[in-house]
ROMI-812729 format. One record per residue (C-alpha): residue number from 1; x, y, z. Coordinates in pm, whole numbers, padded with zeros to 5 digits. Layout:
<recs>
REC     n        u        v        w
REC   NUM        X        Y        Z
...
</recs>
This chain:
<recs>
REC     n        u        v        w
REC     1   -01023   -00093    02016
REC     2   -01070    00266    01935
REC     3   -01426    00392    01883
REC     4   -01505    00712    01696
REC     5   -01792    00933    01798
REC     6   -01866    01213    01561
REC     7   -02012    01552    01653
REC     8   -02095    01778    01365
REC     9   -01980    01765    01007
REC    10   -01653    01788    00823
REC    11   -01420    02043    00977
REC    12   -01587    02007    01316
REC    13   -01496    01779    01609
REC    14   -01450    01408    01652
REC    15   -01408    01227    01984
REC    16   -01192    00917    01983
REC    17   -01263    00676    02264
REC    18   -01087    00348    02362
REC    19   -01331    00068    02435
REC    20   -01099   -00089    02700
REC    21   -01142    00216    02921
REC    22   -01521    00203    02931
REC    23   -01653    00204    03282
REC    24   -01313    00266    03437
REC    25   -01221    00547    03673
REC    26   -00992    00682    03406
REC    27   -01261    00691    03143
REC    28   -01254    01070    03139
REC    29   -00887    01053    03025
REC    30   -00942    00780    02764
REC    31   -01080    01009    02494
REC    32   -00955    01302    02309
REC    33   -01097    01550    02053
REC    34   -00968    01616    01707
REC    35   -01041    01875    01450
REC    36   -01176    01703    01136
REC    37   -00952    01777    00842
REC    38   -01110    01515    00604
REC    39   -00802    01335    00468
REC    40   -00554    01378    00751
REC    41   -00811    01298    01024
REC    42   -00922    00985    00848
REC    43   -00566    00867    00823
REC    44   -00513    00926    01196
REC    45   -00828    00744    01284
REC    46   -00755    00450    01062
REC    47   -00397    00454    01194
REC    48   -00539    00398    01546
REC    49   -00739    00108    01429
REC    50   -00459   -00057    01233
REC    51   -00205   -00020    01520
REC    52   -00436   -00161    01783
REC    53   -00236   -00458    01929
REC    54   -00560   -00642    02003
REC    55   -00648   -00670    01634
REC    56   -00472   -00955    01451
REC    57   -00571   -01141    01137
REC    58   -00641   -01510    01236
REC    59   -00364   -01745    01131
REC    60   -00603   -01972    00938
REC    61   -00711   -01673    00733
REC    62   -00349   -01587    00658
REC    63   -00286   -01948    00551
REC    64   -00589   -01941    00311
REC    65   -00459   -01608    00171
REC    66   -00112   -01755    00114
REC    67   -00257   -02065   -00049
REC    68   -00471   -01853   -00274
REC    69   -00170   -01637   -00367
REC    70    00036   -01939   -00468
REC    71   -00242   -02099   -00666
REC    72   -00328   -01775   -00841
REC    73    00027   -01673   -00914
REC    74    00136   -02016   -01055
REC    75   -00182   -02048   -01265
REC    76   -00152   -01696   -01398
REC    77    00219   -01745   -01495
REC    78    00117   -02050   -01701
REC    79   -00162   -01869   -01882
REC    80    00010   -01540   -01942
REC    81    00352   -01669   -02044
REC    82    00270   -01626   -02418
REC    83    00169   -01265   -02353
REC    84    00495   -01217   -02157
REC    85    00698   -01348   -02441
REC    86    00530   -01105   -02696
REC    87    00584   -00813   -02457
REC    88    00950   -00906   -02421
REC    89    01004   -00909   -02796
REC    90    00834   -00569   -02837
REC    91    01048   -00412   -02557
REC    92    01368   -00551   -02708
REC    93    01280   -00426   -03059
REC    94    01172   -00081   -02958
REC    95    01457    00038   -02725
REC    96    01802   -00073   -02616
REC    97    01835   -00216   -02270
REC    98    01716   -00510   -02062
REC    99    01368   -00658   -02091
REC   100    01317   -00691   -01722
REC   101    01353   -00424   -01451
REC   102    01441   -00500   -01087
REC   103    01417   -00233   -00815
REC   104    01443   -00245   -00438
REC   105    01113   -00189   -00254
REC   106    01013   -00216    00108
REC   107    00805   -00509    00210
REC   108    00638   -00648    00519
REC   109    00742   -00509    00856
REC   110    00771   -00820    01071
REC   111    00796   -00603    01387
REC   112    00419   -00568    01386
REC   113    00394   -00426    01727
REC   114    00590   -00103    01687
REC   115    00296    00092    01819
REC   116    00190   -00157    02087
REC   117    00278    00074    02370
REC   118    00094    00353    02209
REC   119   -00247    00193    02160
REC   120   -00377    00327    02492
REC   121   -00223    00674    02459
REC   122   -00407    00980    02348
REC   123   -00354    01301    02165
REC   124   -00031    01483    02170
REC   125    00155    01231    02395
REC   126    00077    00947    02157
REC   127    00179    01159    01860
REC   128    00507    01265    02019
REC   129    00605    00907    02092
REC   130    00525    00808    01736
REC   131    00748    01098    01614
REC   132    01041    00958    01810
REC   133    01006    00627    01632
REC   134    01013    00769    01281
REC   135    01377    00658    01219
REC   136    01308    00290    01285
REC   137    01357    00067    00979
REC   138    01014    00032    00826
REC   139    01021   -00306    00661
REC   140    01221   -00578    00482
REC   141    01377   -00468    00148
REC   142    01322   -00693   -00153
REC   143    01373   -00682   -00533
REC   144    01055   -00622   -00725
REC   145    01037   -00751   -01085
REC   146    00870   -00566   -01373
REC   147    00887   -00537   -01753
REC   148    01090   -00230   -01840
REC   149    00866    00055   -01954
REC   150    01112    00345   -01937
REC   151    01436    00446   -02098
REC   152    01745    00308   -01925
REC   153    01847    00662   -01825
REC   154    01517    00739   -01669
REC   155    01659    00807   -01317
REC   156    01996    00946   -01385
REC   157    01907    01260   -01190
REC   158    01755    01062   -00901
REC   159    01429    00889   -00799
REC   160    01116    01038   -00950
REC   161    00754    00928   -00955
REC   162    00601    00853   -01299
REC   163    00380    01136   -01438
REC   164    00105    01147   -01691
REC   165    00256    01172   -02046
REC   166    00604    01115   -01884
REC   167    00862    01143   -02168
REC   168    01080    00873   -01998
REC   169    00815    00609   -02075
REC   170    00862    00435   -02414
REC   171    00575    00384   -02664
REC   172    00553    00015   -02573
REC   173    00584    00114   -02209
REC   174    00270    00320   -02237
REC   175    00067    00030   -02349
REC   176    00220   -00209   -02089
REC   177    00149    00033   -01812
REC   178   -00201    00100   -01928
REC   179   -00296   -00265   -01936
REC   180   -00081   -00347   -01629
REC   181    00103   -00615   -01837
REC   182    00432   -00476   -01695
REC   183    00333   -00611   -01351
REC   184    00317   -00977   -01466
REC   185    00672   -01065   -01345
REC   186    00560   -00980   -00991
REC   187    00386   -01315   -00977
REC   188    00742   -01438   -00907
REC   189    00757   -01209   -00607
REC   190    00430   -01364   -00491
REC   191    00562   -01724   -00532
REC   192    00872   -01625   -00338
REC   193    00655   -01499   -00049
REC   194    00765   -01131   -00082
REC   195    00433   -01008   -00209
REC   196    00070   -01096   -00205
REC   197   -00180   -01078   -00495
REC   198   -00383   -00814   -00303
REC   199   -00221   -00560   -00074
REC   200   -00077   -00213   -00057
REC   201    00159   -00144   -00348
REC   202    00526   -00161   -00238
REC   203    00707    00169   -00224
REC   204    01072    00268   -00239
REC   205    01262    00362    00073
REC   206    01337    00704   -00072
REC   207    00965    00800   -00095
REC   208    00870    00633    00236
REC   209    01129    00848    00414
REC   210    00999    01157    00243
REC   211    00635    01118    00317
REC   212    00671    00979    00673
REC   213    00808    01317    00787
REC   214    00466    01458    00708
REC   215    00244    01158    00773
REC   216    00405    00933    01042
REC   217    00129    00669    00994
REC   218    00268    00581    00646
REC   219    00473    00281    00764
REC   220    00158    00120    00905
REC   221    00075    00008    00552
REC   222    00367   -00230    00594
REC   223    00177   -00438    00852
REC   224    00061   -00664    00565
REC   225    00248   -00792    00261
REC   226    00256   -00563   -00037
REC   227    00039   -00659   -00333
REC   228    00028   -00659   -00711
REC   229   -00313   -00491   -00690
REC   230   -00489   -00327   -00403
REC   231   -00775   -00099   -00294
REC   232   -00574    00212   -00361
REC   233   -00488    00101   -00713
REC   234   -00846    00011   -00822
REC   235   -00980    00333   -00663
REC   236   -00710    00585   -00742
REC   237   -00473    00455   -01006
REC   238   -00095    00530   -01026
REC   239    00076    00747   -00776
REC   240    00212    01059   -00944
REC   241    00284    01291   -00644
REC   242    00359    01271   -00275
REC   243    00008    01425   -00206
REC   244   -00142    01134   -00394
REC   245    00055    00897   -00177
REC   246   -00130    01043    00123
REC   247   -00459    00967   -00039
REC   248   -00346    00615   -00124
REC   249   -00240    00572    00241
REC   250   -00605    00625    00342
REC   251   -00720    00348    00106
REC   252   -00437    00117    00220
REC   253   -00530    00163    00593
REC   254   -00897    00106    00505
REC   255   -00804   -00223    00334
REC   256   -00598   -00332    00638
REC   257   -00858   -00233    00893
REC   258   -01145   -00393    00696
REC   259   -00959   -00703    00582
REC   260   -01167   -01001    00475
REC   261   -01142   -01267    00207
REC   262   -01460   -01126    00054
REC   263   -01300   -00785    00032
REC   264   -01005   -00950   -00146
REC   265   -01233   -01107   -00408
REC   266   -01410   -00764   -00458
REC   267   -01077   -00596   -00525
REC   268   -00979   -00864   -00777
REC   269   -01302   -00810   -00974
REC   270   -01236   -00439   -00970
REC   271   -00886   -00504   -01096
REC   272   -01021   -00680   -01402
REC   273   -01221   -00370   -01479
REC   274   -00912   -00149   -01438
REC   275   -00700   -00371   -01672
REC   276   -00961   -00363   -01948
REC   277   -01034    00009   -01910
REC   278   -00689    00149   -01843
REC   279   -00823    00346   -01548
REC   280   -00565    00543   -01357
REC   281   -00275    00458   -01587
REC   282    00013    00694   -01661
</recs>
């Protein structure tokens, strides 16, 4: 496992040391120093932790998480079905087009050990090897389901992230997005096993390929199933720019590296607060 030893404050140096090399004759070569640029450096450090091949979530924990996902999703679908019906009627009355919206997103990367051979590497060599892997397929595509909140011609000119006061969003869509009601159909994705209740939000291949050129750690968020809600969503709201995606990556890697069932419950309670306050909506 990678250990981080900090010298100085932000903008100064950090030494990254691999525990497996402690006491060995190669210990001197097992660490390297980085310049601390707050966001980028934290992403790199978290990326080292997440990609460590010795770190795996126990199978029994994954089984408990899957059982919880199924129970929560089925129960939620039963209780919110009247709300879903009302939302569907409002969407149909306000604007022409379908009620539901399906879009391809990228899900779990089942080749979890893409960086196995890099876990013991340091500095520029490790980085160069990772750069050569950037064209590998990141994860399994799937269709995500949502209630339609935009005009049907919203992306005639190509993929574009939603912005605050985005003119493509309908009046009903604004309310649905603010309350996250538009995400309700994703409980079907959870039941199908494509998503989890809690996890990094699934992104489109178009945006993953854009940002991974600048931040090669971005596909590491695909080491777990994407979620309806997640740490990045409750802390940072909707993604509006590629720079915001970098910040969200930091939260996603934190979530993966600190995974626990207690942490899942904490995120769910924060999600309730976000739904009732509309925090981070656009």
